[in-house]
C-alpha positions as CSV (number, residue, x, y, z in Angstrom):
1,Q,-15.9,-26.4,28.1
2,M,-18.9,-25.6,25.9
3,F,-16.7,-23.3,23.7
4,R,-13.8,-25.8,23.5
5,A,-16.2,-28.5,22.2
6,M,-17.3,-26.4,19.2
7,D,-16.3,-27.3,15.7
8,D,-15.6,-23.7,14.6
9,P,-12.0,-22.9,15.4
10,Y,-12.9,-19.2,16.0
11,M,-15.5,-20.1,18.6
12,R,-13.1,-22.6,20.2
13,E,-10.7,-19.7,20.8
14,R,-13.4,-17.9,22.8
15,S,-13.0,-20.4,25.6
16,A,-9.6,-18.7,26.3
17,D,-11.3,-15.3,26.4
18,V,-13.9,-16.5,29.0
19,K,-11.1,-18.0,31.1
20,D,-9.1,-14.7,30.8
21,V,-12.0,-12.6,32.0
22,S,-12.7,-14.9,35.0
23,E,-9.1,-15.0,36.1
24,R,-8.7,-11.2,35.7
25,L,-11.9,-10.6,37.8
26,I,-10.5,-12.9,40.5
27,K,-7.2,-11.0,40.6
28,I,-9.0,-7.6,40.8
29,L,-11.3,-8.8,43.7
30,S,-8.3,-10.3,45.6
31,G,-6.2,-7.1,45.1
32,K,-3.5,-9.0,43.1
33,D,-4.1,-7.2,39.8
34,K,-0.5,-5.8,39.7
35,D,1.2,-8.2,37.4
36,G,2.8,-7.0,34.3
37,L,6.0,-6.6,32.3
38,V,8.6,-4.2,33.8
39,T,11.5,-3.5,31.5
40,D,13.7,-0.5,30.5
41,E,14.7,-2.0,27.2
42,P,12.6,-3.2,24.2
43,V,12.2,-7.0,24.4
44,I,10.8,-10.0,22.6
45,I,8.3,-11.8,24.8
46,I,8.4,-15.6,24.6
47,S,5.7,-17.3,26.6
48,D,3.5,-20.4,26.9
49,D,0.5,-18.2,26.2
50,L,-0.6,-14.6,26.6
51,A,-4.1,-13.6,27.7
52,P,-5.7,-10.6,25.9
53,S,-5.9,-8.7,29.2
54,E,-2.1,-9.1,29.6
55,T,-1.3,-8.2,26.0
56,V,-3.4,-5.0,26.0
57,Q,-1.6,-3.7,29.1
58,F,1.9,-4.0,27.6
59,D,3.8,-0.8,26.8
60,K,3.9,-1.0,23.0
61,S,7.2,0.9,22.8
62,K,8.9,-1.8,24.9
63,I,7.6,-4.8,22.8
64,L,9.5,-5.9,19.7
65,A,7.5,-9.1,19.1
66,F,5.3,-11.8,20.7
67,V,6.1,-15.5,20.5
68,T,3.8,-18.0,22.2
69,E,3.6,-21.8,22.2
70,G,-0.2,-21.7,22.7
71,G,-3.0,-19.9,21.0
72,S,-3.9,-19.6,17.3
73,T,-4.3,-16.9,14.6
74,N,-8.0,-16.7,15.7
75,S,-7.1,-15.7,19.2
76,H,-7.7,-12.1,20.5
77,T,-4.0,-12.0,21.4
78,S,-3.2,-12.5,17.7
79,I,-5.7,-9.8,16.7
80,L,-4.3,-7.4,19.3
81,A,-0.8,-8.0,18.0
82,R,-1.9,-7.0,14.5
83,M,-3.8,-4.0,15.9
84,M,-0.6,-2.9,17.7
85,N,1.5,-3.5,14.5
86,I,3.8,-5.9,16.5
87,P,5.2,-9.1,14.8
88,A,3.8,-12.2,16.4
89,M,4.3,-16.0,16.2
90,I,1.3,-17.7,17.8
91,G,1.3,-21.4,18.4
92,A,5.1,-21.8,17.9
93,K,5.5,-25.3,19.4
94,G,8.8,-26.0,21.2
95,V,9.9,-22.4,21.4
96,L,10.2,-22.4,25.2
97,S,12.8,-25.2,25.0
98,A,15.0,-23.1,22.8
99,D,16.7,-21.4,25.8
100,A,16.3,-17.9,24.4
101,N,16.2,-16.0,27.7
102,G,18.5,-13.0,27.6
103,K,19.8,-13.7,24.1
104,N,19.5,-11.7,20.9
105,A,16.8,-12.8,18.6
106,I,14.9,-11.8,15.4
107,V,11.2,-12.7,14.8
108,D,10.1,-12.8,11.2
109,G,6.3,-12.5,11.4
110,F,5.8,-13.2,7.7
111,T,7.5,-16.7,7.6
112,G,6.8,-17.5,11.3
113,T,10.5,-18.0,12.1
114,I,12.5,-17.0,15.2
115,Y,16.3,-16.6,14.9
116,I,18.0,-17.0,18.3
117,D,21.6,-15.6,18.4
118,P,21.5,-14.8,14.6
119,D,24.7,-14.6,12.7
120,E,25.7,-11.5,10.8
121,A,24.4,-12.8,7.4
122,T,20.9,-13.4,9.0
123,I,20.9,-9.9,10.6
124,N,21.8,-8.3,7.3
125,E,19.1,-10.3,5.5
126,M,16.4,-9.4,8.0
127,T,17.4,-5.8,8.2
128,K,17.1,-5.5,4.4
129,K,13.7,-7.2,4.6
130,K,12.5,-4.7,7.2
131,E,13.5,-1.7,5.1
132,E,10.5,0.5,4.3
133,I,8.9,-0.1,1.0
134,D,8.9,2.7,-1.7
135,K,5.2,3.6,-1.5
136,S,5.4,5.9,-4.5
137,Q,5.7,2.8,-6.7
138,W,2.3,1.6,-5.6
139,N,-0.6,3.4,-7.2
140,G,-4.3,2.8,-7.4
141,I,-7.1,1.3,-5.3
142,A,-8.2,-2.1,-6.7
143,V,-11.5,-3.9,-6.2
144,Y,-11.9,-7.7,-6.8
145,V,-15.0,-8.3,-8.9
146,D,-17.0,-11.1,-7.2
147,H,-19.4,-12.8,-9.6
148,V,-21.1,-16.0,-10.6
149,D,-21.1,-16.6,-14.4
150,G,-20.6,-12.9,-15.0
151,E,-23.4,-11.8,-12.6
152,I,-21.7,-9.3,-10.4
153,H,-22.2,-9.6,-6.6
154,P,-23.6,-6.2,-5.2
155,V,-20.8,-6.1,-2.7
156,T,-18.5,-5.3,-5.6
157,Y,-20.3,-2.0,-6.3
158,E,-20.2,-1.1,-2.6
159,L,-16.5,-1.6,-2.6
160,I,-16.1,0.5,-5.8
161,G,-17.9,3.3,-4.0
162,K,-15.5,3.0,-1.0
163,A,-12.5,2.7,-3.4
164,R,-13.5,6.0,-5.1
165,E,-13.7,7.7,-1.8
166,L,-10.3,6.5,-0.7
167,A,-8.7,7.2,-4.0
168,S,-9.9,10.8,-4.1
169,K,-7.9,11.5,-0.9
170,I,-4.6,10.5,-2.5
171,D,-5.4,11.2,-6.2
172,H,-5.1,7.6,-7.2
173,P,-7.1,5.8,-9.9
174,V,-9.7,3.1,-9.1
175,Y,-9.2,-0.4,-10.7
176,A,-11.4,-3.4,-10.9
177,L,-10.0,-6.9,-11.3
178,F,-12.4,-9.1,-13.2
179,M,-11.5,-12.8,-13.8
180,G,-13.6,-15.6,-15.3
181,N,-14.8,-17.0,-18.6
182,N,-17.1,-15.3,-21.1
183,I,-17.2,-12.2,-18.9
184,S,-15.8,-9.5,-21.2
185,D,-19.2,-8.3,-22.3
186,K,-20.1,-7.8,-18.6
187,A,-17.1,-5.6,-17.8
188,E,-18.7,-2.5,-19.3
189,E,-21.3,-2.4,-16.5
190,L,-18.5,-1.6,-14.0
191,L,-17.7,1.6,-16.0
192,H,-21.1,3.0,-15.0
193,Y,-19.9,3.2,-11.4
194,G,-16.8,5.3,-11.7
195,V,-14.0,2.7,-12.3
196,D,-11.0,4.1,-14.1
197,K,-9.7,0.8,-15.5
198,V,-11.2,-2.7,-15.6
199,F,-8.6,-5.4,-16.0
200,V,-10.3,-8.5,-17.5
201,Y,-8.7,-11.9,-17.4
202,D,-11.1,-13.9,-19.6
203,F,-10.1,-17.6,-20.0
204,P,-11.8,-21.0,-20.1
205,E,-9.5,-22.1,-17.3
206,L,-11.2,-19.5,-15.0
207,A,-14.7,-20.6,-15.7
208,R,-15.0,-21.9,-12.1
209,F,-13.3,-20.8,-9.0
210,K,-10.1,-22.7,-8.3
211,I,-7.9,-21.3,-5.6
212,E,-4.5,-21.8,-7.3
213,S,-5.5,-20.5,-10.7
214,Y,-7.3,-17.5,-9.3
215,T,-4.4,-16.7,-6.9
216,S,-2.0,-16.8,-9.9
217,V,-4.1,-14.4,-11.8
218,F,-4.3,-12.1,-8.8
219,E,-0.5,-12.3,-8.4
220,D,0.0,-11.4,-12.1
221,F,-2.3,-8.4,-11.8
222,I,-0.5,-7.1,-8.6
223,K,3.0,-7.6,-10.0
224,K,2.2,-5.8,-13.3
225,H,0.1,-2.9,-11.9
226,Q,1.1,-2.6,-8.3
227,P,-2.1,-1.3,-6.6
228,C,-1.6,0.5,-3.3
229,A,-4.6,-1.3,-1.7
230,I,-7.0,-4.1,-2.7
231,L,-10.6,-4.5,-1.4
232,T,-12.3,-7.8,-1.6
233,G,-15.9,-8.8,-0.6
234,A,-16.1,-11.2,2.3
235,T,-18.1,-13.7,0.2
236,T,-17.5,-17.4,0.0
237,V,-14.9,-16.9,-2.7
238,G,-13.4,-13.7,-1.2
239,R,-12.8,-15.3,2.2
240,Q,-10.7,-18.1,0.5
241,L,-9.0,-16.0,-2.1
242,A,-7.9,-12.9,-0.2
243,P,-5.8,-14.8,2.5
244,R,-4.1,-16.9,-0.2
245,V,-3.2,-13.8,-2.2
246,A,-1.9,-11.9,0.9
247,A,0.3,-14.9,1.8
248,R,1.6,-15.1,-1.8
249,M,2.5,-11.4,-1.8
250,K,3.8,-11.5,1.8
251,T,1.6,-8.7,2.9
252,G,-1.1,-8.1,5.6
253,L,-4.8,-8.7,5.4
254,T,-7.6,-7.4,7.7
255,A,-10.8,-9.3,7.5
256,D,-14.4,-8.0,8.0
257,C,-13.5,-4.3,8.1
258,T,-16.3,-1.9,9.0
259,I,-14.4,1.3,8.5
260,L,-11.7,2.1,5.9
261,E,-9.8,5.4,5.9
262,M,-6.9,6.6,3.7
263,D,-4.0,8.6,5.2
264,E,-2.1,11.1,3.1
265,N,1.0,8.9,3.0
266,T,-1.2,6.2,1.3
267,D,-1.4,4.0,4.4
268,L,-4.8,2.4,4.7
269,S,-6.4,2.5,8.2
270,Q,-8.3,-0.8,8.5
271,I,-10.8,-0.8,11.4
272,R,-12.8,-3.7,12.6
273,P,-14.5,-4.8,15.8
274,A,-12.8,-7.1,18.3
275,F,-13.6,-8.6,21.7
276,G,-17.1,-9.2,20.6
277,G,-17.5,-5.6,19.4
278,N,-16.3,-4.1,22.7
279,I,-13.3,-2.5,21.1
280,M,-12.4,-1.3,17.6
281,A,-9.1,-2.7,16.3
282,H,-7.2,-0.1,14.3
283,I,-4.8,-2.0,11.9
284,L,-2.1,-0.6,9.6
285,T,0.2,-2.2,7.1
286,P,2.8,0.6,6.8
287,N,5.8,-1.3,5.5
288,N,4.1,-3.7,3.0
289,R,2.1,-3.3,-0.3
290,P,-0.5,-4.0,-1.4
291,Q,-2.6,-3.4,1.6
292,M,-5.5,-5.8,1.7
293,A,-8.9,-5.8,3.4
294,T,-12.2,-7.8,3.1
295,V,-15.6,-6.2,3.8
296,R,-18.9,-7.9,4.3
297,Y,-22.0,-7.2,2.1
298,K,-24.1,-4.2,3.1
299,V,-21.4,-2.6,5.2
300,M,-20.5,0.1,2.6
301,N,-22.7,2.2,0.4
302,A,-22.9,1.6,-3.4
303,P,-22.6,4.7,-5.6
304,E,-25.4,5.6,-7.9
305,R,-25.2,4.1,-11.4
306,T,-24.6,6.7,-14.1
307,E,-26.1,6.6,-17.6
308,E,-22.7,7.4,-19.2
309,T,-19.7,5.2,-18.9
310,H,-16.3,6.3,-17.6
311,G,-12.9,4.6,-17.9
312,E,-11.5,1.8,-20.0
313,I,-11.5,-2.0,-20.3
314,I,-8.2,-3.7,-20.6
315,S,-7.9,-7.3,-21.7
316,C,-5.1,-9.1,-19.9
317,A,-3.0,-12.0,-20.9
318,I,-1.2,-14.4,-18.5
319,D,1.5,-17.0,-18.9
320,K,-0.3,-20.3,-18.8
321,E,2.8,-22.4,-18.2
């Protein structure tokens, strides 16, 4: 009850975790801990709710998607679904009344839509949407430059250091996205830290953070330069901006990463603690670009500042209509 009464939605969700642990313990002590999904064919699970202990025991190869009426995106079931790279609709009100048992269905995790008994046109559309992206068209590791009136937040330099490390494994350049007003003269400082290209959007309309205008600039940068991955500091601005950009680009975002690793195929392994730090969630976004992650200040190490500069500064224009 204490957790449920909290204002923070993330903390409210922890009440479900406490309930799950207590119920699981009772089952174990009573010898009834034998429940679980038994199926020979891959299925979509539709349920009132799923406890984390139930979710983690499922055979991933047999689960096509989760759909639940209860829960939220802050629940550990939702986190586990992302970790397992399984599409999920959490908090889908009324889905149990749709009489989907035994029927064919498609779950679109990006739009939060379930299609029951889909027609051929829908099947073709969803199949095309699922087709693997051409990863060779996405090049570069980009870092969002967090700042106040041109004074760059130190988390930016830490992310540049990590971006350089990731980029070196796949021979990609490192980009910095710098947006604001009267900031052009501050961009050169980034070249002392090994950035290959600094893309500067310097306009009076960007003098103060506004979610819509900043998201539009971010979208313009992504569409024109197609970075493979984007790292954003988990600051007050970053926590608002990164989710909006990910939604705009219909891609995934992993928050508060503590470890980032790059695979040879340019897939970014995003690792973060879950279940109060008791497990490490390993999250991939293999079929979408750009891959996005936020990182808190003082998690990564900043590179040493060099006396000489390296790279170039590119002034960018954007359609203001």
